[in-house]
VMD Tcl script that draws the C-alpha trace (Angstrom):
set ca {
  {47.99 169.24 49.63}
  {46.73 172.61 49.24}
  {45.68 173.79 45.74}
  {45.36 177.63 45.21}
  {43.30 179.23 42.75}
  {42.77 183.02 41.97}
  {40.06 184.11 40.28}
  {41.05 187.98 40.71}
  {41.89 189.49 43.73}
  {38.60 190.36 45.03}
  {37.55 186.93 46.18}
  {40.19 184.18 46.68}
  {39.88 180.15 46.50}
  {41.61 177.13 47.79}
  {41.55 173.50 48.47}
  {43.42 172.18 51.38}
  {42.83 168.21 52.44}
  {39.48 168.06 51.13}
  {38.26 171.70 52.44}
  {37.49 174.21 49.93}
  {38.11 177.72 51.07}
  {36.15 180.93 49.89}
  {37.97 184.24 51.16}
  {36.45 187.22 50.51}
  {38.80 189.95 49.98}
  {37.81 193.65 49.70}
  {38.63 194.38 53.30}
  {38.58 198.17 52.89}
  {34.98 197.93 51.68}
  {33.98 195.25 54.30}
  {34.24 192.92 51.88}
  {30.79 194.42 49.88}
  {29.93 191.67 46.89}
  {30.68 193.04 43.68}
  {28.96 191.33 40.30}
  {32.53 189.55 39.86}
  {32.31 188.02 43.20}
  {29.03 186.75 42.69}
  {29.99 185.49 39.49}
  {32.89 183.42 40.71}
  {31.60 182.14 44.23}
  {28.47 180.82 42.12}
  {30.69 179.22 39.54}
  {33.02 177.62 42.35}
  {30.56 176.59 44.38}
  {29.14 174.10 41.59}
  {32.46 173.22 40.57}
  {32.96 171.98 44.12}
  {30.13 170.43 44.64}
  {30.81 167.96 41.72}
  {34.16 167.64 42.91}
  {34.65 164.32 44.91}
  {37.93 165.77 46.03}
  {36.33 168.89 48.26}
  {34.13 167.46 51.07}
  {33.54 170.67 53.31}
  {33.53 174.38 52.29}
  {34.37 177.46 54.49}
  {33.51 181.12 53.92}
  {34.92 183.74 55.68}
  {35.65 187.42 54.85}
  {39.51 189.24 54.69}
  {40.11 191.73 57.48}
  {38.81 192.56 60.97}
  {35.80 194.25 60.11}
  {33.13 191.36 59.12}
  {32.35 188.83 56.85}
  {30.62 191.15 54.18}
  {28.51 194.15 54.26}
  {26.05 193.35 51.50}
  {25.48 193.86 48.01}
  {27.54 196.86 45.90}
  {24.23 199.24 46.10}
  {26.19 202.13 45.06}
  {26.54 200.63 41.61}
  {23.02 200.86 40.78}
  {22.72 204.62 41.69}
  {25.46 205.45 39.38}
  {23.73 203.47 36.63}
  {20.56 205.02 37.41}
  {20.30 206.86 34.02}
  {22.51 204.38 32.02}
  {20.36 201.21 31.37}
  {20.00 200.45 35.12}
  {17.71 197.68 34.41}
  {20.23 195.36 32.38}
  {22.78 196.23 35.34}
  {20.01 194.80 37.83}
  {19.13 191.89 35.78}
  {22.76 190.51 35.47}
  {23.33 191.39 39.35}
  {20.58 190.13 41.26}
  {19.89 186.98 38.74}
  {23.63 185.76 39.44}
  {23.17 186.42 43.14}
  {19.70 185.07 43.77}
  {21.26 181.87 41.97}
  {24.19 181.76 44.18}
  {22.03 182.08 47.51}
  {19.85 178.91 45.96}
  {22.80 177.31 45.22}
  {23.67 177.78 49.08}
  {20.24 176.73 50.03}
  {20.41 173.68 48.26}
  {24.02 172.33 49.04}
  {24.50 169.25 49.11}
  {28.29 169.47 51.39}
  {28.71 171.13 54.50}
  {29.57 174.62 54.57}
  {30.84 176.78 57.44}
  {30.17 180.23 57.11}
  {32.27 182.24 59.56}
  {29.68 185.06 60.62}
  {32.15 187.40 62.44}
  {31.67 191.12 62.84}
  {29.65 193.14 59.89}
  {27.08 190.78 58.03}
  {24.35 192.65 56.09}
  {22.36 192.41 53.56}
  {23.96 190.26 50.62}
  {26.56 189.00 53.48}
  {23.31 187.43 55.33}
  {22.60 185.83 52.22}
  {25.82 184.55 51.60}
  {25.62 182.86 54.80}
  {22.67 181.86 56.36}
  {21.98 178.60 54.03}
  {24.99 177.13 55.28}
  {24.87 174.03 57.47}
  {27.25 175.15 60.17}
  {27.10 178.90 61.06}
  {29.32 180.62 63.37}
  {28.78 183.75 65.23}
  {31.01 185.60 67.95}
  {30.73 188.30 70.36}
  {31.63 190.69 67.51}
  {29.15 189.31 65.12}
  {26.72 192.45 64.06}
  {24.13 191.39 61.64}
  {21.11 193.08 59.72}
  {18.68 193.35 56.98}
  {19.51 196.80 56.29}
  {17.71 197.39 53.00}
  {15.04 199.72 54.60}
  {17.63 202.36 55.19}
  {17.94 202.69 51.50}
  {14.75 202.55 50.28}
  {14.85 199.07 49.25}
  {13.77 195.28 50.62}
  {14.97 192.56 52.39}
  {15.88 190.48 49.34}
  {18.56 187.80 49.03}
  {16.44 185.00 50.35}
  {14.40 187.27 52.83}
  {11.08 186.67 51.76}
  {11.87 182.98 53.10}
  {14.14 182.97 56.18}
  {12.43 185.95 57.60}
  {9.70 184.08 57.78}
  {11.38 181.30 59.59}
  {12.36 183.08 62.27}
  {10.13 183.25 66.00}
  {7.02 184.75 65.78}
  {6.87 188.21 63.53}
  {10.28 188.76 64.50}
  {11.23 188.55 60.99}
  {8.89 191.16 60.04}
  {10.33 193.71 62.66}
  {13.93 193.16 61.53}
  {12.64 193.70 57.96}
  {10.94 197.01 58.73}
  {13.17 198.27 60.92}
  {16.77 197.10 59.95}
  {17.47 196.57 63.27}
  {21.18 195.60 64.33}
  {21.47 192.40 66.06}
  {24.23 190.48 67.95}
  {25.76 186.73 67.83}
  {23.36 185.82 70.94}
  {20.27 187.37 69.05}
  {21.11 185.41 65.76}
  {21.38 182.06 67.61}
  {17.96 182.79 69.24}
  {16.37 183.85 65.56}
  {18.03 180.28 64.30}
  {20.14 182.31 62.02}
  {23.22 181.06 63.54}
  {24.26 177.73 64.72}
  {27.46 178.18 66.67}
  {28.62 180.72 69.10}
  {32.11 181.27 69.92}
  {34.71 183.45 70.75}
  {36.42 185.17 67.73}
  {40.00 184.12 68.95}
  {39.26 180.82 68.44}
  {38.61 180.93 64.84}
  {42.22 180.26 63.44}
  {42.57 177.13 65.67}
  {39.04 175.85 64.69}
  {40.23 176.32 60.81}
  {43.76 174.88 61.38}
  {41.33 171.78 62.67}
  {39.28 171.57 60.36}
  {41.89 172.02 57.40}
  {44.38 169.55 58.74}
  {42.10 166.68 58.97}
  {41.67 164.23 55.84}
  {38.02 164.34 54.76}
  {38.25 162.51 52.08}
  {39.27 159.28 53.91}
  {36.45 160.03 56.41}
  {33.65 158.68 54.12}
  {30.23 159.45 53.94}
  {28.58 162.86 54.25}
  {27.14 161.84 57.67}
  {30.57 160.90 59.05}
  {31.87 164.40 57.73}
  {28.98 166.31 59.23}
  {29.26 164.19 62.41}
  {33.12 164.95 62.80}
  {33.09 168.54 61.53}
  {30.80 169.45 64.27}
  {32.55 168.00 66.81}
  {35.34 170.20 65.84}
  {33.42 172.88 66.10}
  {31.63 171.88 69.60}
  {35.54 171.91 71.09}
  {35.52 175.97 70.54}
  {32.19 176.74 71.11}
  {30.83 178.49 74.47}
  {29.26 176.57 77.14}
  {26.49 178.96 77.44}
  {25.23 181.85 74.75}
  {24.84 184.99 76.01}
  {21.57 186.41 76.76}
  {19.71 187.35 73.58}
  {18.12 190.86 73.93}
  {15.92 190.22 71.04}
  {14.05 187.37 72.96}
  {13.52 189.76 75.63}
  {11.09 191.86 73.49}
  {9.37 188.63 71.26}
  {6.07 189.39 73.20}
  {6.05 192.65 72.19}
  {7.07 192.23 68.72}
  {4.15 189.80 68.15}
  {1.66 191.99 69.44}
  {2.66 194.97 67.21}
  {3.91 193.22 64.27}
  {1.28 191.16 63.84}
  {-0.64 193.53 62.18}
  {-0.80 193.18 58.32}
  {-0.42 196.86 57.65}
  {2.09 199.27 58.40}
  {-0.30 201.60 59.49}
  {-1.94 199.24 61.93}
  {1.40 198.52 63.11}
  {2.29 202.20 64.03}
  {-1.17 202.30 65.52}
  {-0.54 199.60 67.81}
  {3.30 200.83 68.86}
  {1.70 204.55 69.39}
  {-1.25 203.36 71.80}
  {1.60 201.35 73.65}
  {3.97 204.33 73.58}
  {1.22 206.72 75.09}
  {0.93 204.19 77.96}
  {4.58 204.57 78.67}
  {6.09 202.06 77.02}
  {9.54 203.25 75.78}
  {10.62 200.59 73.52}
  {6.96 200.88 71.53}
  {7.88 204.79 71.51}
  {11.41 204.09 69.77}
  {10.30 201.37 67.34}
  {7.68 203.84 66.08}
  {10.11 206.62 65.67}
  {12.29 204.21 63.80}
  {9.88 203.02 61.58}
  {8.63 206.36 60.53}
  {12.27 207.48 59.62}
  {11.94 204.64 56.83}
  {10.35 204.62 53.28}
  {6.79 204.21 53.24}
  {6.28 202.73 50.23}
  {9.19 200.28 50.98}
  {7.90 199.34 54.50}
  {4.79 198.50 52.94}
  {6.07 196.32 49.83}
  {8.33 194.52 52.38}
  {5.32 193.73 54.63}
  {3.36 192.66 51.71}
  {6.66 190.64 50.58}
  {6.97 188.49 53.84}
  {3.07 188.10 53.63}
  {3.23 186.50 50.29}
  {6.32 184.70 51.21}
  {4.98 182.88 54.54}
  {3.89 179.95 52.27}
  {5.88 180.02 49.50}
  {9.01 177.49 48.58}
  {12.60 178.79 48.82}
  {13.15 178.95 44.96}
  {9.32 180.75 44.60}
  {10.75 183.39 46.99}
  {13.55 184.36 45.07}
  {11.56 184.33 41.97}
  {9.25 186.75 43.44}
  {12.24 188.80 44.77}
  {13.58 189.06 41.27}
  {10.05 190.57 40.10}
  {10.54 193.03 42.71}
  {14.25 193.77 42.49}
  {13.36 194.81 38.63}
  {10.67 197.08 39.86}
  {12.87 198.94 42.51}
  {15.00 200.12 39.74}
  {12.10 202.63 38.78}
  {11.47 203.56 42.63}
  {12.25 206.99 43.35}
  {12.97 206.17 47.22}
  {15.57 203.36 46.42}
  {17.67 206.33 44.62}
  {16.58 208.67 47.35}
  {17.65 206.13 50.20}
  {21.02 205.10 48.44}
  {21.83 208.82 47.66}
  {21.08 209.59 51.69}
  {23.30 206.65 52.79}
  {25.84 205.91 50.23}
  {26.25 208.93 48.07}
  {25.97 212.35 49.91}
  {25.73 210.39 53.24}
  {23.66 213.07 54.95}
  {21.03 210.42 56.54}
  {18.25 213.09 55.33}
  {15.97 211.28 52.83}
  {13.17 213.08 50.89}
  {10.68 209.91 50.70}
  {7.85 210.03 48.35}
  {5.18 209.75 49.37}
  {6.09 211.02 52.68}
  {3.93 208.86 55.02}
  {2.34 205.43 55.08}
  {-1.14 207.00 54.99}
  {-0.47 208.24 51.52}
  {0.80 204.61 49.87}
  {-2.07 203.11 48.27}
  {-2.44 199.82 47.61}
  {-1.93 199.70 44.05}
  {1.46 201.25 44.35}
  {1.84 198.07 46.28}
  {0.91 195.42 44.26}
  {2.92 197.34 41.38}
  {5.90 195.77 42.87}
  {4.49 192.27 42.48}
  {3.58 192.54 38.76}
  {5.42 190.13 36.24}
  {8.01 192.15 34.68}
  {9.14 189.76 32.15}
  {6.26 190.67 29.24}
  {5.69 187.34 28.50}
  {9.39 186.44 28.02}
  {11.09 183.73 30.43}
  {11.80 184.36 34.07}
  {15.65 184.65 34.38}
  {14.91 182.05 37.59}
  {12.61 179.91 35.71}
  {14.83 176.96 36.11}
  {16.15 177.09 39.44}
}
mol new
graphics top color blue
foreach p $ca { graphics top sphere $p radius 0.5 }
foreach p [lrange $ca 0 end-1] q [lrange $ca 1 end] { graphics top cylinder $p $q radius 0.2 }
display resetview
């Protein structure tokens, strides 16, 4: 039985044989998340969690390009002189509540991470119980490219990755593939993308409600997925540089990370030289804030990480480098940002700490009840 529900054309919902299906439907924008999409997904997840006729959720993106290119960050630039704080409060509180709902979800969620999965797209998929990547998967936390910070739970999930790989991915905005995602613990299953439709059909033709309890459903679901996964996951390129990442990114300041990379580069390490060059292209203040974010988030619960990120997102609405980064990547697209300050040496400790102050002036935190 299929029960199709269309909230708006940007995201489509249906239920078939106990399988709730979420289809992000903005293929021309690589399914970038608008506030309406986030609101509808959060609402539907809540409804389906309480609905005994829904046993499993599938999340995927329309079109060939990918699951989701992230949140609509251009909208903040467009509203920068028009009460941008109100827009940020609504957008980020709604998005982070949705992310937390995914983190806590009590039913299996299959996230199809084919093609581009970036930023908010990672937040939409990384907390799913069964994360499927393919030979076409391209993932990243690209926020450093626009002078922002790795949000949507990055404080939490980047700290779960091997060694200091989370710091490396946050500060460099490095693009990684499906095999890397498996290595990082950011995905569970690797399959050829040509198998997805058959897998989905198998899942949607099972009568999940007749299966019984969650454990039976989970076991049967994974049995189906395993039919389509590759016998051997390709080699992870990130695994090959883990030792280098751990050596350089163990330092607790960006200046020390750069000094360490420069020392190795001087001895002929091309990877270190390239990594240092990449870091020097990013916003110094954003890098310093992101590193501090990961240091603070290391021993925090997921909910506390999201509360911290909510504070940070509001402060970034007053950051020159955020608007300059969005301008250079998403508006003028000249990829030539004018960061202020221009070097990591000019970033003051108090400037970094300002991003973590309570911005709610005695009022209740928007995620206080989460």
